[in-house]
N, C-alpha and C positions, 0 to 999 in steps of 0.2 A: 146348134146353138138352138134354144127356146129365141122365141121373141116375143115383152112383155108387151102383152095387151093394150097397158095404159101409157106405152107410149106412141108419141104422135107425132108428127109429121107436120110440119112448119107454113107447107102446100109451096112452097114459093122454091125455087129453081135457085142453085147458088153454086159459084166454081168451088170447091177443093183445092188450096193449095198444093203441088203435090210433095210436101213436107207434113205439110199436116195428113195427108195422108198410109203413114210410115207407121205401125208403131212404136212405142215407144221405143222396145230392149233394139228393133234394129237403127235408129235414130242415137242410140249409146254407140254399139258398136262403132257402124261412120265415124262417130267422136275420139274412136279409141283407136281406130287401124296406125289414123299418119304416124300417130310420139308407135305405136309398137316395134310399126318398124323402118325408122329409124332408130329407134331402139338397139335392132337385133343386127341393119350396117354393122352401127358401132361398135354392138361387141365382138363382130368375127375380127375385123379390122385390128380390135385391141389385141382378141388375144392370139391374132396369127405373129402379132411384135414384138407380145410377149414370150410367144412358147419359144421365135426366137432368140433372143436376148436369152432363155436361160439355157436356149441350144449350146450357145457360144460359151455362159459360163462352167458348162458340163466338161465342153475340151475345153477346156483354161485349168479346172479342177484336172483332168485328166492326165494330163501335159503335164502338171505340177510333179503330180505324185511317181511320172516316169520318172523326172527334173529330177525326182527325190531319189531314185534307182541308178539312172546315172551319177548324182550325186558322190553314192557310193562304190562306185568306182574309181571318181578322182581319188577317194580317200584310201582305197586299194593298193592303185601304184602309189600314192605316195607313200606306202611304208614299202614296194617292194624297188622301189628307188634306193631307199636310204637301206635295205638289204643290203645292192646290189654295191652301192659306192661302200659300203661300210665294208663289201667281201672286198673290194675292188683297196682301199686303202691299207685295209691291219687285216689281210687272210689268216681266220685261224679254224679250229678244229671245230670251230659251232659256226661258224658263219655260212659253212655251206647249206645245211639244216633250215639254220633262220630264213637264209635268201627264199628254198626252194617252200616251206610254211609260205614266205612271205608269194611265191606268183601261185601257191591253191589259195591261196587266201583269194586271189585277184582272177584270177581266172572262174569258182565259184561266184562271186559278186558280181562279175563282168555275165556270167551265164546266166542269173537270173534275171536283170536288166535287156540283158535282147530278150529276156519270152516276159518279160515287164512291155514289154517297148512292140512286141508285136499287138498289143492291144489301140497301138498309139496308131489314126485314121492321121496325122497330118503329115509332116516330112519325116523321110526314109531314116529315123533313127533306130533303128533294127537293124538297117545294114550298115551307117554306121557305126557300131559295134560291133560289126560284127569284122568291119574293117577294121576296128584296132584291134580285138586281138587279135589278128594274123597282124601287125605290125611289133604285139610285145611279143608276139613269137620269131621272130624274127629277131629280133632287138634281145633278145634271153639266148639265141643262139652265138649273135655275136660277145656276146655278155662271156660266156662260158671258153668261146676259146681262144680270150682276154684282148680280141683287136682295138677292145674301144679300154680309154683314159679314164678315171672318172668323171669328171669334169664333162667325155663323150658322154660316159652314160650319163650322168646328170640335165644336160639338153634332150639326147632322145628321149627321153619318158618326159625333159617339159612339154613336150612337144605332142603326146600321146595327149597332158593334160592339157597341155590348149582346146588339142581339138575338144576335147570331153567339157572344158568348159561353153566351148562355142556353142556345143549342141546342148546345154545346161539355160545359157542364155534365148538361146532359139525355142525352147519348150516351155519359157514363164516369159517371150515377150506379148505374148497376148494381153493380157495388162486389162480387162472388163473394166472392174469396176480402179479406185482413186486406192482403196483400201489397201487391195490384190497389189496392185501396180507397189506398192510404199517397199508390203508385208518381198516382192518379189526381187525387189533393187537390193532391199539388205537384203535376202540370200546367195543373190550373186554376189554381192559388195564379202560379207566374208568369206564365200567357198575361192574367190579371187588374194581376197587376204590369205588363206591360208594356205594358197597355192605359194604366195610370196615368201611367206617365212617358208615351207619345204624346201623351197632354192635356196633359199641365204645359208639355210640350216646344211644343204649336202656342201655348197663352197667354203665357210668356214669350217668346215671339217675336212672338206679338204688342204687349208693351209693349217691345218691349226696337225692334224699327221704328217706334215712334210713332201705331202706326195705336188705340190701346185704352190704356185710365191704369192701374192699379193694379186686376190682375185678381182680385178677388173673392172667389175660389175658391181661393188660390194657399197654402195652408197645408192643399185635404183630396187638394192629389195624392199629396205626399211621404207623407201620410199615410197614406194610401190602399196608395199602393204601399209603405209599411210595413208594414205591418199580414199583408202579403196575400202580403211576402218570407221574414215571421217564421212564416207557418204554411207555404209554401214549406221553409224552412228544418228545419222540424217532420217534416215526411214523407219531403226525398230524402235522399238519401246521404252518403256522408261526402269524397264525393271535389265533385262539385257541389256543397255546401256551402263548399266549402274555394275552387274556383274563382268565386262569388256574394262573397264575400269576397275578391278580390283584384281583381273587379273594379271595388265597392265604392274600391275604398283606391290605383288607378289615372286619372293625370291624366285622363279622363275625367269620371269620377263624382266627382277630389278637386272637379272646376271645378262641378261641378251643384252639389254639396250651398252652394260659395259662394255659389253663387246660388240659394238654395233660404235659404239666412244671412240676404244683400241682403235678398228678402224676407222674411223676417220682424220686420227692424229697420223702425220703427215711423216712424224718417225719412233710409231710405240715399243714401249721396253719389251722386252720379250718375257721379264718375266710376270710381268701381268698378262701373259695370254692365260688362259685358262686351261686346265691340259684339256684332250681331245673325247678323253671319256666327261668332264664335265661337261663342256659344251651340249656333249648329242643328250644328253642328263635332262638337262637346266631347258635348252631350247625346244628337247619334244615335251616332254611336261606343259611346255607354256600352249605349245600346236597341240597336244590334244586338251587343254582347259577351251583352244578358243571353237576345235572339231565338238565340244559339250555345248557351244555357242549354237553353233552350227543347230544339229539336230536340234532349238530348243526355237533357232533363227524358221529352220522346217517346218515344225510343229506349227509354230503362227500361221506361216505363208500356208500351211494346209486347212488349217483349222480354218483362218480366212476365207480364201479360197471355200472353202467345206459350207462356211456361211453363206458366203455371196450366194452360192449354188443354191441350197434352199432357198433361202429369202426366193432366189427368182420364182425355185417354182412352188412356192408354196402360194407366193406373189399373182401370178399365172393362174395358179385352182382357184385362189381365193378373188380374183375377180373375174375369174370369167365364172361362181360362182355367183358374185352375188349379183350379176348381169340378169344369169340365169334363173334367181331368186326375184328378183326385181320385176323382171319379164316376167317370170310366172305368176308373182305378186301381179302387179298393172292387169295379167289377161284375170288372170282372178279375182278382182274387184271392179272391173269390168265386164263380168259372166255373173259377180255376185246384185252387183250396179244394177241390171237391166233384169236379172230375176228379185232383184229384189223390188222394184218399180212393178215393172210387171206384172206377175205372176198375186201380188194381193190387191193389186186394180182387176184382176178377168179375176180372184176368188170373190169382190167385194162384188165386182158388177152380179156375176151366177148367183152369187146371196141372197142378193138381193130382186131380183127377178124372182126366186126359188120363194120366197117368202113373199111378193106383190099375189102370188093369188090364195096369201088366206082371206078375214073379214076383215079390215082396214074403216078404222070410222075419216079420217082426212084423209087425203088426194093433194100432191105435187106434184105441179105443170113444167116441170123441166123438159126441153127436150132439144138439149143439147146431143151432139153428134161421136164424141170423143165417152171411155169413159167414167166420165162423172156420170157421166147424162142416167148412165146406168145406175149407178150410189140412187141417187136420188129414187127410183121407184123402189130403194129396197129400204128406204126409210120408213114405208105403211106398214111393217112390219116390226116397230121397232120396238116398240108400245108390248104387244104380249113378248117377245122375245126380251124385251130389259125385265121383269117379270121373273121371266122361269131361267135367266141366270142368277138373280140375285137370289134366288130361291138354292142355289147351285152354291155359293160363296159364302150363303148363309149355310151350310151342311158341308159345305170342307171349314168354317172356321167351329161349327162345334168338335169335330172330329179334330181338328187340332188342343184345342180345349181340352179333350178327357183322353191326351195322348193317344189315337187311334193313327198313328202313320200310316197305314195300311189303306186309305178311304184316299178315293178317288170320284171327281167330279164324272159326271156322267157326260162327257165329250161328243156322243156316236150320237144324242140326241139335238144340236147345235150341225150348226156349218155353215161353213164359210170362216170370218175374222173369230165370232163367237165360239163357236167351232175351238178357233185355234187360241182363243181367250185359254177355255176352260183344260186347252192343250198343254198352257205352261203352267199353270194354275197346278194341274195333276207335275208337271215333269219339278216344279218350284218344291213340291213336294214331294217325289219323287227323290232330287235331290237331298232337302232337308233331312230324311230319313235313310241314306247313304254316309251324309257328313256325319249324323250320331251312330250310325253302326264302328263308321273311318274314327271314331274318334273312343269307344269302346273298345276296337281291330289297336288301337296307336297305343291306352292305355296299357293293354295285354304286352306288348311286344315294350312298353321302359318296365312293365312289371319281369320282362325276358331279360331286357341289358341286365337290372339292375338285381339280378341275382346269379347271373353268368356271370360278370362280369369279375378280370380275377383282381384287382384292387378293390379297396377299401369301400366301400357309401355309404353312409352313412346321413339320418337328417336327427338336428339334437338343440334342446329345443333352449333356453338361455337359463335356467334353472340348475345345469348341470348331469343331465342325461337321455342318453341314447333316447330320441321315439322309433327310429325303423335303421333296420342295421341290414346288412343284404349280408350272403350264405360267408363272404369272406373273412368278414368278423372270427367267422365261431372255426372255419379251418388255422387262420396265420395265427388268430392269439390260444384256438384250444381251445374258449367259454362257448358255454353253451351261449343257447344266443336268448333263453329267459335271466337268465345271471347278469347277462351283459347292459340291458337295458332295468334291469330294477337295480345295479349299484350306480352310483354316480361317478361316471366316464374319470375321474378324477386320483381315483380309488388301482385302475385300470395303470396309471402313469408308474414309473420309476420314481424316487423319494425324489434321487435327484435333477428330475426336471419338472418337477411340481408345479416352480416359483417361475419360470420361462415359459409354461403352460396358461397359469392362473395371468399375467401376463398378454400372452395371445389371446384367451379368450375374453379378457376387458379391453384390446382392442375392436375385438371386433359387437363386442355389446352395444360401443360408441358408433359402428359404425361404417368400421371399418377394413380394408377385406386380409387376410391373411393370403400370403403362399408361400412355399417353398418352409415352410418352417416346422422341425423335424424333432422327436425326440422320444423314447422310448419307452415302449409299455411293453408290460408285463405278460408269459403268457401261462397258463397252468400250468405246464412242469416248470415256472419257475425259472425260467429263461429271458433273455432280455431276447429285444429287437425291434429296427430304428424304421420310424412311424415317416415320410417325408407330409407334409397336409398341404392340403390349401382349403380353403373354407372360405365364404360368402352371406356375410345376414341377413337376415329380409327380418327387422324389424318391426316392422307392419302384423304381423304374425307374430313374434317371437322364438322364428326358426333360424339354425344355422343347415346348412349347409353343404358338406364337406367331404371332402374325396384324398386319400388314405395311399399311397404305392409304400411299398416293404422294402424298405434301400438299406435291410440287414446287409445283405452277401458286396452289396455295390462295395457302401463301406470299409466291410472287411476287405476286398481287393485294393484301395485308396490306398491303406495303413498297407500291404504288401510291397504292393509297389513302391512309394515313402521307404520302404523299411529297403527294399531293395536300391531304389536311387542311394540312396545315406552309404551302404557297404560300397556302393559302383565310383559312390565320388572318392570314398577313402583310397579302391583301388587304383584309380585311372591317377591320384597324387604320389602314387610312388612310396604307402606306406610301406612295413617292415608287414612280414607279415601275420609276427604277433600280435601287435596292431589288431589286423584284418582279425584274426583270431580269435578274439575278444568279444570285438564290436559283431561276426559272426555270432555265435554261439550266444548274446547279449541280443539282438536285433531277433532273434528266433526265438528265443522265450519272453520277450513283450509279446511277439504276434501270437506263437499258440499257446499264450498263458502254464506256460508249461517247464520245465528247468529244461537246458539242452548244452550244448559240448560237443565241439570241435576234434579231433581224437585223431592222431599218426599211425600206419601201415609201420607198424616194423617188423626189419627181415623172418624174424623170428616166432610174426605172428600175436604174440602181444601186439599192444596200445597203448600210445602215451599219452593224454590231454592237453591240446595245448589253449582251448579256451574254454571257459565254461561258466554259465548263470546260472543258480537257482533259481526265479522267477516263482519262486514260490515262499513262505515264510518259511522261520525255522523249526518249528517242531511240523508242522509239519510231512518239512522234508524230516526231518530225523525220520520221521515214524514212517516212512514212506520206502527208506532208503532202499532196501532189503528190497523190494518186489520195485522196484524203479529199475536197479542193475537188471534182477532178473532179464525183466522189458527189453531193456537196451541192448545185450548182450544178446538175446535170439534175433532184435532187432539186425545188430553189425552181421554176427553166423548170418543170415540172411540175405544181407547185400553183399555178400564177402560170395557168397555161395554163385550168387546170377547178378554181380555184380550191377545191377539195378536197384532203385528207391524201396524197399519194402513197409510193411505196415504188418506191425506182429501186437492187436490189443494193445493194451496201453502206452505203448512206445512204436518212433516211426524210425527209419535210417537212412541214408545216400550216398551214392559211393562220391569221392572227389578224385579223378583219374587227370592226373599227368603225365601227359605223352604214351598214352594207352598204357599207362601202368594202373592199379589199386593204389592209390599213396593216401589216401585214410577214411574219414568218414564226418557226417554231420550226423548227429542222434541228439532224437526230445521224447521225455515221457513226462506224460501227466499219470501225477499222481495217485485219484481217484476214479476220474472219469477214463471209458479208451476211446481213443480221438475218432473226431469222424473220418470219411472211409474218401482218399482226398490228397491228405495230408499230407501225406511222403511226395509226392507231386510238387509242392510250396513249397521244397526243399531245394528240388532241384536246382533252379536259377541262382538260389547261393551257393553250390557245391562250385557253380558254375565260375559266379564271382571268387570263389576260393581259390580252385586250379588252375585264372587265370593270373593271383596275385604271386605264388606259389612263381608259374612258370616266368613274371617279371623278375624277379628275387632273382632266382636261380641268372640271369640273361644279363643284367644289375651287374654279377656275377664274376662271370664268364667278361663281363665288356671290363673290370677293373682292371683284371686276371691280366689280362689280351696287356690292358697298357703296360700294365710293369712291366709285362714282357719284354713290351720296342723299346719302354727308354731304356734301361736293362743293358737291352741287348746294345744301345747305339755310346752307353757309355763306356760300357768293354774293346768295341770298333773307339771310342774315341785315347782308351788308353793305348788299346796298342798301338797304335798309329803314332802317340807320343812316343814309346815307348822305341816303337821304329825310328824313328826319326832320332830318341835321342846318340843311337846302340851303333845309326848305322853314316848319316848325313852330317850327324853335326861333326864324328870323329873323324871324318876323312874329313870335312873341312877344317879343323887343327889341323892337322898332318896333316895338310898345304899352305897354312900357316907356318908351319915351321918347318918347308921344304920352302919358300916366296923368305921366309927370315933370313937363313943359311947363302940361298945365292945370295942375299947382300953384303955377305960379308965379304964375298969369294969377288967385290966392284974391288978394283983400288982406286977409279975416278968418281968418287961422289957427286960429282958436279957433270957427271955424263950422261949423255942421255938413254943411252938404259936403268943407267943406279934411277934417271929420273922413273922411269916404266913401272922398274921392283916396285917402286913405291907408290906408282897410281895402284897396280896392281891393289899390291897388301894392303890398303886403305876398303877399295872397291871387297876384298877378302871376309874382311870387318865387320863391311856394313851386311853384306850375305852372311854373316853368320847369328847378326845381332840380331837379323829383321827373319833368318830362322827359329831363334831363340823367341818371339814372338810370338811363329805362329804357332811353335809345342806348347806356348802355356796357355796360349787358348781353346787348344785343342781338347786340352787334359790338365791341367797347371800340376808340377810334382811338388810345390808346397802345401798342395789339396790335401794329398796323397803320405802327405811323411809329416807335417804340421796341425793338420786337422782346418777342422771352420773359421777360428777368428785367427790364426795366421794370414791365411790365406785371405778374409774383407780385406786384411792391414792390404796386404798386399796391390787386393786389386785400387783398394784407395791410395794407393801408394800412385800410379801407374794412370787412374784417371787424368785424364787432360782437365774435368772437373773438380774445384776442391771441395772434398765428403771429408762429411763429422761424422764420427765413428762413436757408437754408442752400444758397446757386447758386451751381456753381461750372461755371459756361456760359460758350466763348468767347465774344469780341469780335463774333466776326463770326455775322453769324444767319442759321439754320436753316433748314428749310426750312418753306412756309406750310405747311401740312398739320400737320405735327409741331409748328408753336408755338399752334393754335388747336386741338388737341388735349386736349396740355396747360394749354394758361390753365380749357380747359371741363372738362375731370376735378379743378384746384385748383379752379375757381370752384363745383360743384357740392360736394367734397369743402367747403370751411367754412360753403354751406350749408347741409348737412346736420348740421355739427356744433353750430353754431348754435341752430336748430327742432331737431331728434330727437335728440343723444348728451348734450345740454349741457354740450358741452365748455369746460373751464376754461384749455384753449390747446390750438394746433395749430402740430405740426412740417410742416415743407417744405422738405425736400432736393432738391438734384437736379444733374446729372452729366452729361458725357461719356462712355463709359468702352466703347475696344474698337467703336469707331463707332454705340453702343447711348445713346442717354437713357434715363437709370434717372431717372426723379421717384418722391418715394417722402413718404403725406404720414400721419400719422400722431396722433390727437386720443385723451385720456385721460376720452373719455365716456361712452356706459350701453354701448355697443358694441349685437350683438348686430343689423346689418347684415344682412342674403341677399339676395343678385340678382335671386332669385324672386318678391321678395315685391314690387317698384315696378320702376315703367319707368322712375325716372330712375338708377340703378346699369345698366337694358341698355341704356339707348343712352349710357351706355357707352363699353362693352365694345363696341358694337357698331360706335362711333366708335374707339375704340383696334383694333381686328381689320382695320377699313375701311384702314389705309395697314401693315398689314400686325405691328401690336406686339401685346404680350401686357397685362392687366390681373387682377392677383388680389386680391384681398375675404380681409383676416383679423379677424373682427371676433366675439370669443368675446364674453358676454352678460357684461357689469360691469366687463371687462377694456380698453376701446377703440377702435377700432377701428384699422387700418394697410392701408394701399392705394399698392399695386406696381403700379408703370407700369412696361412699359418697349418704345419709340420707335426703332424701328433708320431711322437718318439719310437709307439710300436705299429706304425704302418695303418693300411687300412682296416678299418673293425668289419667284422665280419659281418654289421648288420644295416648297412650300407645299400 
């Protein structure tokens, strides 16, 4: 570096401090070095600790995935246990296949679990599962040989389940976070509760099958299940608690609770036990519901573990990145600060020394030994440099005034700070020029977006005219741009929507934004399209910025879905097919704005119209009837050939397929226009609903016929038994009585022990004869077959233990036999219930024929509280009445007696039912 000749030495030697001898940059580096070193050490230790935490969470997540696979094995083993016990308790033709299928399912799930456990680096879960597979194989061999009883089979499989649950507990024992621990506790508790329910199901099934006595652990499994479900509720989410509550109070849950209550009773009534099949169905449905919650609990555990794992990994990366970023920032700031201090000072000193060689009119006598001493020498050239700099600045301002943005100052003629100043001015000029160019580019991009947008974009004035529209207006409305801009936009709005459109414009004129406003616009071809608008006013400019979307297709889809929902609701409510056919025709005609019809294909190839709707004015219908008929028959022919929906010009058709046969058609025809492409596919959903309605009606008819056959068979059996008792046992007893009377006449001493014994035996035969008469009358009263319903009801009233008031308005002619039998047994059952359960004081019975229906009413003043669902007697009566097309209604408020209203049609079941 050249030394300025103007710099002077003071001539007085003095000692310079050590730090003063260092340059400013080195001082700054020493100042930053200590905190940077500490930050590096902290970053290293923190990263190592967080990485260990993330690895722990990864291991726990992997463990939960292995535990889920193991839990699937527990479900499969439970199913195999049930199949094996069922095969042992009640072997049948299908039980071996069911058991084999369960064993194969277990093997597949076990194989998948072993494969999944191979990735687990913790305990030897794969080895445990392999050992369990061998144990299961040995158990299956014992079951096949028949050496194990049903309880032994359940116990052996229970040991396998215990081992599996132990493995699941071990896999989920990590619990690195509180949320993961609660989710794992809930999952394990639910698995144990399901295992307790499975064990209970098997034990009770063995009891009901009659192969075992009363189970010694009847209360153990419900208690264990309750404890585990309580633990599950404490740790799971509110949603799963709600689902568990719903499951416990549904029909299967209530049925299981009733069986548990019977098991808890010291001497349960045998008649109250459910059947073996009923118990398996109810308990199985409940266990399946619990397994559904188990799947959702496993999903919650997986989501929680995955979330914790990802959060830890993200936290590691984030903290490490942040630490490195802070370290880099501190280092960069240190270097930048050092550079920002040392470089300007050095440049200024160098420039000042260079300028000191010029012609200066003043002198500065500064003898400092730092960089500022050098600055003093440079000020001697300040006046000349200032004049030159001012000239460059004036030239720059003139260039800006004349929009000559390419002008640059001659910074090459300056050095040091002045050169940087002029360079900054040049950079500012460049930035300004670049910003101006970007603005022009942005305007071009905005114009491209405006022109390419699929939605309608526009700028309109408060005067009611469009000022600018994008090409989407021309594409959607079909009008040229010049027409759209030259006419008030209200002219394009449908007449029915103009008032609402004016109201929306009034809100915009008041400064209120409009969102999702819909109205109809008329296209150039006269068709309508629905537009959804969002607009914002700029009142100071008198403009409205708006965007619109064509929602015609979405509204059409919404109408179609609404029509399908209405028809589906009608089908779900069990409406008669005729009503469904009429509604389908009506909905299709309204949806497509056409005529529509539902037709049935007859065996001879003809069609029968089941439902039709015109959907067009009557004059137009008469004028186009021939054309529409021809188009409809063409569509039917095409559907018949292909068994698929067809589109033929002005008509479309879709097949109605029931049980893989062509049952009929749904046809729609337009009077004037060709229907759009794809209209035929819209009919497919309607035809599926029609097919469902037909299938439902067939099922109801078959159920009614089956009921009637069962009731008729039961009545025939009753008559046969009554006849056998009358012709056989009853006649035998009469003969014995006559023989006994003859024996009594042969005894001469009436006071002897033999005479007394004969009298006692005679009285016993009389009592047995009377009991037999009562039994025969209860099975099938002879008076009903001989005298009809009226005499039979009067006979019942005379024999009733409760006083009966009869009000019979029956015709002298006999009623149908099945109707008389049903009315008799309903009355008999009600009188029995009034005496046994209701403790009634009086019973009122009334019967009359009204509008072809026998109306029978039985009313008592007993305790009330009768419910059909709580006993088989009322259910049997309801089945008998409904089997012949009748209705039975029970009203029995507690404490207010019981009223039973029966309506029996004289003509039997209605075909429309």
